[in-house]
N, C-alpha and C positions, 0 to 999 in steps of 0.2 A: 629142799634142803641140802647144802653141798657137803659134799665128802673128798676124802682123800684117798689115793692109791699110790704106792712105790712101784715105779718100774726101772730097774738096773741104777737105784739108787737116786731117782729123780721123783720128788713129790708130785703128782699130777692130780690137779684141782677137777671135780666133774660135779653134774647134777643130774640124776635121774628122776624122771615123774611118769605116771600114767602108768597103763598096762596095753599090751598087745604088739602089734608087730613093732621090733625095734627101729627107733631112727635115730640117726647119730649126728648131730650139729657141728661142724666145724669152722670155726670163726677165720677173719682175717686179719691181716697183720697189724698190730698195733692196739687190738680189739681182746675181747675175753669173752666168757660165757654169757655175759651179761647183754651182750648185744642181741641174743636169740632171746630175750625174756618173753617178749609179746607172742612169737611163732612158737614158743615151746608151752607157753600158756593156751594158746589154741590147739596145738597137735596134741597134747595128753591127755584131750578128752577121749581119743580113740587109739592111741599109740603110746608105746612105751619110749619115750624122748629122752636121750643122753645128750647133754653138752658139754664140754671140757673146755678148759683153757689149756692150751698148747702150751709146751715147756718155753719159759721165759715171759709169760704173758698172763695177766690176771694174778691168782693165787698161787701159780703153779711154780717149781724153781726153773732156774735158769739151766739150760744146758751146761756140762762142764767143757765142752770141746766146740769147735765149730761144726754145726750141723748145717745139712741141706736137707734137700725134700726126701732123699731116701732115708737119711736118720729120722725124721719126722714122721714118714709112712712107716716104720719098721716100730717105732714107739706105739703109734696110732694101732696098728696091727695087735702089738703086745696089750695093749688096753682093752681092745675088742676080745681077746681071748681071757683076759682075766675078769673082765666083766660079765662075760657069759652071754655076751649079744648075739643074738642069732639073725642070720643073713641080714644084716642091717642096711636100711636106706641111708646113703649117704647125702648130707645137704652141705655143701662147701661153698662159702663164699670166698671170692679173691684168693689170697693164699692157702685158705682151708681147701679151695677148688684144687690147688695144685695135689696136695695131698690125697684129695677124692680120686685124680686123675690117674696118680701112681698106683694108688692102692687098688682100685677097682680094675687095672689094668693086668692085676696080677692074680687075682683072689674070685674065682667064680661064685664063693658064697654071696658076693654084692650083686644083687638082681636088678636094683633101680639106684640112679644116681641122680642129683640135681645140682648141677653147676650155676649158681648164681654169680654174676660179674666176675667169672673165674680169671685168675692169672692160668699160665701155663704155656702162652705163646710169648716167645722170646721179643720184648718189644725192640723198635728200631731205635730208639734214642732211650734213654734213661738217665735221671737225675740222682741216680743211688750212688754211684761210685765216685764221691768225692775225692776222696784220699787217690785214687789214681788219676782224676782230673788235676786235682793238686800240685800231684808230682810231676806232671808233665810239664805243667805251666812255672812250678818253680824251678826247675832246670833250667828252660829256656831262658826265664825273666832273670834269674841270677846271675847268669852272664852278661845281661844286658843292662839292667840296672842296680844289681849288688842284693846281697839277702836281706839287708835291714828294708828297703824298699818293696823289696819282695812281700815280706811278711805282711806289710803295712798294706798294699794295693793288691796283690793277687789272692790272700788268703780269704778276704770278706767276698771277694766275687766268688771264688770257689765255694764257698759256702754256701751263696746264695741259689747254688744250682743244686744243694741238696734238697731232697723231698722232705716234708715233715717226719715221715716215720722214721728218716734216717737220723735227723736232728734229735728226736725224742728218745732214740734207743740207747740202751747201755753199751758198753765197748762190746762185750761178747755179742750181744745183739746187732750191734752195727757190722760186725765181720760177718755173720750170719746172713744177715739181709744183703748183704754184699755178694754172697755166693749163691743165695735162692734166687735172686733177681735175675741172674745172667742163665737160668737153668730153661731148657727149651725141651717141652714134653710131648711134642707133637709127634714124634716116633711111638710114643707108647699109646697114644689116643685111639689107633686103629686096634689094639690089643683088647677094648673094653667090650665087654660082652653084654655089659648091663645096657637095660634101656635108660636111656640119659636125656633128661629134659634140660634146655639151658634156658635159661631166664637173665635177660639183659636189661640195663638201663639204655633207653635210646642216646642219651646225651654221656654216656659213660666215657670219661677222658682217660680214667687212669688202666682201663682193661677195655678198647673200644669195641663196639659191635662188630666189626672186621674180625678179630679174634673168634667171636662166639661164630662168626660164619664161616672160620677154619676149621673150629671144633668141629660145627655140624656137618662139614663134608669129611671130618675125617674119622670122625666115631660112628660106627655102622650103624646103630639102632638110637638115632638121636632127632630132636628136634628143638627147634628155636622159638621162644616167644619174647618178643620185646616191648617192653615197659614205654609208652610215649612220654616224653618229658623228665624221663627219671634219669640218675646218675649212676654212681658206682654202689650205691646203696639203696638200688629198686625195692627190696623187701623191707625195708624202713619207709621209704618215701610213698609207698601204696601198699600197705601190710594187707588190707583186705583184699585186693585182687591177688596179691600172691600168696594168700591163704587158700583163695578158692583153686585158684589153679595148681597147686601142691597137692591138695587136698585129692581134687580129681586125679591127678597123676598116681597118687600111691592107692587110690581104691580102684582103680581101673585093674 
């Protein structure tokens, strides 16, 4: 059963099931707690599992201003405190991995972290910042072919560079996405004292295995498992293998 809690005027949707050691599931950009349905159903047999809708996703309210990873992390820290989660294990996918990295880097109550196809290493090339791309192209193109032809020819091209996450976001969430995608968390990774498991899809193109290798090098107590043939959603593509590895790590 899903419930709501209000933090600083923002309603957060969450679901808690099971009993035992606390596990907190943090979803990726454009998703919701529903993406964890299978894993939560497995983990709840041995753990108390909480999944949340980040602000701006699922059934939670949007932030009232442009947030970065810091604001999302502070919100999650307050949620942990309000829900009374004790030494929660963090399992973060993609954007949820960003929050997991920052949260565990400064809170010693986090003893274990599982980063799954996690973001956090700034990409060399990004399709997100469409407004910046279009702005630069528009200025140059307007001087050469005029404003009307620029709108007709250049804007569709700039839009084609946008990721699906960007295209599907609301105005506020577009601005947030543009901010968080440029945040590089490599400087925070060496501060993580928690035992950290990295699980990656071999063919992940959104956050490639090279990102995981950087994280493994920077996070002191970490290890990497690569799922053959899987992409950015390794935990959905091979759920049984994923659960087995996660359970062994949590029970160790």
